[in-house]
N, C-alpha and C positions, 0 to 999 in steps of 0.2 A: 787498684792494680799498679798505677804509675808510682804511688807512694811506696808500695811493696818493692817494686823494681828499684826505686831510688835507695831504699835502706839496704838492699842486698849488696850495693856497691860502696856503701859508706862504712868505714872501719869504726870500731867502738871508740878509739881515742878521738877520731875526728868528730864523731857524733857528740861526744862529751864536750869538745871544744865549742861546737856550734851551739849547744844548749847553754853553755856558760856565757857565750857572747850575747845570746838573746836575753838571758837573765840579767846580764850587766847593763844592756841597753834599757831594759825595763826600769832599772833602778838608778839611772844616771841623772839624778836630780832629787830635790827634796820632795818626798811623797806627800803632797798636800791632799787632805781629805776633801771630798766634794759634797758631803752631806751637811746638815745644819750644825750650828754652833753647839746646841744642846747635845746632839749625838756625838760630837767631837769630845765633849767633856765626859760623856758616858764611856766612850772608847778608851779614853785616858785612864779612867778609874779601873776599867776592866783589865787593861794591860799594865797598870801601875807605872804609867809614864807621865812625864810633865807635858805641858802643852805649849806650842809655839804658834802665835798669831801674827800673821803678816798682813798688814793693812796697806792697801795701795789704791791708786786711781789710774785710769788708762792714760791720762795726760802727763803723768809723773815721769820725767826723764830718768831720774835715778832709780825708779822702780824697774824700768825696762833694762837699765844697765845691770842691776842686781840679778834679774831673772836670766839675762843672757850670759853674764860673766861669772857670777859668784855662786848662785844656787846650783849650777851644774858642776861645781868644783868637787872632785871626788872626796877630799878630806872633809869638806863642808857637809855634803849630803850623807856621807857615812856616819858622821857624828849626829847630825840632826835626826836622821831616820832611826838611829838606834836609841836616841834619848827622848825624842818628843813625838807626840801626835801633832802634826802640823796642819794649820788651817789658813787658807788664803782667801781674803775677802776684799771686794771692791767697795770701799766705803760709800761711794756715791750711788750704788745700785741696790735699791730695795730697803725694806724696813729693818732687816737684820743689821745691815751695814750702818744705818743711821743710829740704831739702838746701841751698837757696840761703840761707835764713835762718841756718843753722848755719855755712856756709862764710864768709859775710860779716858775721856778727854783727848781723843785722837783728832788732831787738827793739823798735822804735818805728815808728809809722805816721802819715802816709806816710813812706816812705824813698825817696830818689832816689839811684841810683848810676850813675856814668858810667864807661865802659870804653873803651880804645882798640880798634882793629879786631882786635887779637890777643887781646882778652878780658882785658887787664890793667887793674886798677882805676885810675882817674884821680882821681875826686872823689866825695864823698858829702855829701848834704844831706838835709833833711826838713822836716816841719811844714807847716801851711797858710801860704800866703804870697800876695803879690800877683803879678800876671802879670809885672810888671817884675822883681821879685826872682827869680821862677822862671826867667825868661829869663836873668838874670845867672848863676844857678847853672849853666845849660848852657854859658855862655861861660867861666865860671871853671874849668870842667873842663880847659880848654886853656891856662890861665894858671898857669905854674909858681909864681907868687907867691901864688896863691889856692887851687890844687887841693890837696886834703887829702893824697893819697898822694905827691905830689911833695914837699910840705913834710915829710911823715913820713920819707921817705928821707933828706932833708937833715939832719933832727934826729937820726936814728939814726946818721948818720955823723959827728956831733959839732958841727954848726953850732949855735951858741948866740948868734948875733947878735940884737940887739933886734928887728930887722925880721922875722927868721925866727920868733922866739918870739911876736911879736905876731900875725902872720898864721896861724901854726900853731895857736895857742890859739883863735883865732876859728873856724878850720876844724873844730876838734875839738868844737865845740858840738853837732854832729849825729852825732858818732861815739860810739855808745852801748855799745861793747863793754866788758866788765868790766875789761880791761887798759888802758883809755883813760888816757893821762897828762895829761889836761886840767888837773887841779888843780896838778900839778907844773910844767907849762909856764907856766901863769898866774903861779905864784909866782916862777919863774925870770925871766919878763919883768919883773915888778914890781921884782925885785931889781936889774935893770939901770938903773932910773930913779932919778935924783937926787930928793931931797925936793921941790924946786921943779918938777921935771918931772911928778911924780905929780899935781899939781893943774892940769895943762893940761886944756883941754876934751876933747882926744882921749882922754887917760887917764881922765878922769872918766867919759866915755861908755863907755869900755872896761870899767872896773870895774863900772859899773851894769848892763851887759849880761850879767855873769857871775852864774850861779846855782849857787854852789859850797857846800861844806860850811861849817859854822859856824867851824871852826878854820882855814880857808884864809886866807892873807894878804889876798886881795881882800875877803872878807867882813868881816874885822876892820878893814880900812882904811875900808870903807864905813860900818860901824857907828860908828866913832870920829869920822868926818868927815861926818856926814849933812848938815850945814849947807852944805857945798861943793856938794852935788848939787841943792839946792833951786832955784837959779836956772835950772838946765837942765831939771829934770823936774817941778818943783812940789812944794810941801810935802806934799800929800796922797799923791802917788805914792811919794815918798821914805819917808814914815812907814809906808805899807802894806808896802813892800818890807822895811823894817827889822823891823816886827812879824812878818812872815812868817818871817824867819830865827829869831826868838825862839820862836814857837809850833811851827814845824816841828822845830827842834832839841830843844825840850823833849819833844815827842812821841817823837823818836828816842831820847832819853835814857831815857824810860820804857820803850820797847819793848826796849831793849838792857840795861836795868837798870844804866845808867851814871850813878851818883850824882855822880861827878866832873864829867861833862859838864853835868849839871843845875845844879851849883854854879857852873860857868862862865857858864851862861845867866843865872842870877840876878845874878851879878856884872856882866854886861854890861847888864842892866836898870838896875842902880843907877848904872852909869857913864855910859851913853849916852842915857838917856831921862828926860824930865821927869815923865811920868805913871807914877812908879815903882809906886805901889800897884796900879793897874789892870794893868800889865804883869806884875807879880809874881803876881797872881791868875791871869792868863791862862796864864802859864808853868806854874803848878802844876796847873791843870786839864788842860792838854795832856799834861803828864807822867803824870798818872793815867790819861788816855785811852790813852797808849802802853802803860802797864802792864796795861791792860784790867781795872782794878779798878773795875768798873762802878758799884757803889753809891757809892764814894768820888768817882768821876768825876762822877756825876750830882749828888751833893750839892755838890761844889765849883762846878759850873756853876750850880746853883740859887742858891748864895750870891753868885756873881759877877753873876748876872742881877738880883739885888735892887738892885744899884747901877748896873749898866751895860746893862740890857736894851735901852734906847733906842738906844745906840750900837753895842753888840756883839751885836745880835740874831741876826746870821748865825752867830756862834760858838755861841749857844744852839741854833739850829736844827741846826747840824752835830752837836752832842752828841746831840740827840734822834734824829737820823737813825742815828747809830752805835748808840745804845741799841736802837732799833727793829730794826735788822738783826742785831746781834751778841749782845745780852744776852737771857738767859732768866730773869734775876733779877727777879721780880715787884715787889720793893720798888724796885729801880733803875728799872724801867719806870714805876712810879707817880710817881717823882720826875721822870722824863722828861716825863710828862704835865703836871706842875706847871711845868716849864721852858717848855713850849709855851704854857701859859696866860699866862706872863710875856710871851712873844713876841706873842701875839695881842692883848694890851692896846694895843700901839703899832703893830703891823703885822698887821692883820686881813686874811686872804686865805684862799682855798679851800685852797691847799697847806698852810698852817700849821694850819688847823682839822682838815683830814683827817689830818695826822700826829699831832695831839693825840688824835684819836679812835682811831687805830690803837694808840697807846701805852696808852690806857685799856683797849682791848680785850685787848691782850697782858698787861696787869696784872691782868685778871680783873674789872674794873669795867664790866660790860656796860651797865648802866643809864646811867651817865654817858657812856660811849662812844656810845650811841645818840643821846643828846641832842646831843652835839658833832657827830656824823656828819650829823644832820639840819641843823644850822647850816652845816656844810660844803657840803651839797647846795644849800642856799639861796644861799650865796655863789657856788657854781659857776654857778648859773643867772644871778645878777646880773652876774657878771664874764665871762660867755661861755666858761667852761671846760667841758671834757668832764665829763659827770655820771655816766658808767658806774661808775667806781670807788666813788664815794660811794653810789650806789644799791646796788651789790653789797655794800658794807660794811654798810649798813642792813639788807639782807636777811639777811646772816650773823648780825647781832646779834639780830634779831627771831626767827630760827630758834633761836638759842641760848637766848633768853629763854623761848620756848614749850616747848622740850625740858626746861628746868629746873623747870617747874611740875609 
C-alpha cells in the first residue's frame, strides 16, 4: 500500500533517475567474483572475457590504498568490468590462496595477474599505483610489446633484439619469482647500447628505474655516472639512491659474511663519492648490522652519530629500532639509548623519546627509562599523538620499581 502510494507521486523521469543512481552505485567498483577460481575460469570462457586476478593480504598498505582510491575510479572499473572476469583473493587465507601463490610465484603484494579466457597468463604487475597506471596495466595485458608472458616466450625462443630486451626487462620489474632473469636481461640490453647511446635520456631513465644488485652493470653504471642523472632527477634524489646501494650492499655483505663484497663497497665509496669519510663510516656500521654483532654495531653507530647525528639521524633511529627488536645484549641496548639521546638533541619527538625509554627499560635502567617515558608522554600530549603506549610503559616501569623495593 505504501509502495503504491509512493509511486503514485513519483514522476517517470524521476523514477528513471533513481533507478539509474541505484544501478550506478551497484557498479561503482571492480566487480570481483566471490566463487572459486575454477568457476571464475569457467565464467570467463562462457563470456569470452579475459581474467584479472588481484592477490592481496590484509596487512598490505598498498592493497588498502588501491581498494580505496583506484578500484572505485570510474574509468578503471568501467574498463575492467567490461574486459575481465575479476577475482580477488587473500593469499594468506586458505588452500586456494596458497595454491595460486605457489603456482604463479606470487610473493609480493598487491600482485595483479592477467589471463586470457583459457586461463593462460598474459601479464603480471603489482605495487600501489595511480588509476592511470593501473588502467594501463589492464591494457598492456593485450599488447605483445608490453605483456610480460608474451615477451618471456619471445626471449626464451632466442629473441635478443634491443627492443625486446628493453620491454622485457621493464615487464620483469614485478616478476618476483626466484628464477627471474631480470638482472641478466638488463645487462644484455645495456650491452646492445653504444657508449653515446647509454647517455640518452631514455636510457638514463631506464637505468635509474632499476633497483638491482650492487654488481649489476646497471648499478655500476649509475654509481660511476651519478652526475649524468642529476639534471633529470635532482641531486638529492640521485645521492639518496646512490647511498642506498652502498648501505644495502654493506648490510648484505655482513649478513652473508662476504668480505670481498664489503671491500668492493669501500672501493666504490672512494671512487664515486665526495663525502668519503661519512660513507665509509656508514658502510661499516651497516656491515656490522648485517653480521648482527650488536655491540659493535651500536658502538659504530654511536661514533657515527657524534659527527653526523643532524644529517643521518634516521640511520641512528634505524639502528636503535634494530637493537630494540633483536638484541638482548644489555650493554648494546644501553648504547642504543645513548644513540637515541643523540637523535633527540636535534629531532625531539614523541616517537624518538619513547624508543629511548624502551631501550633504557630493556637495558635495565628503569629509573632513567621512567624519566624519559614521562617526557615522551608530555610530548605525545603536545603533538597530538596517541598516549596509550607511553602510559602503559610508565605503568610497567612504576610496577617494576615498586616490586624491587
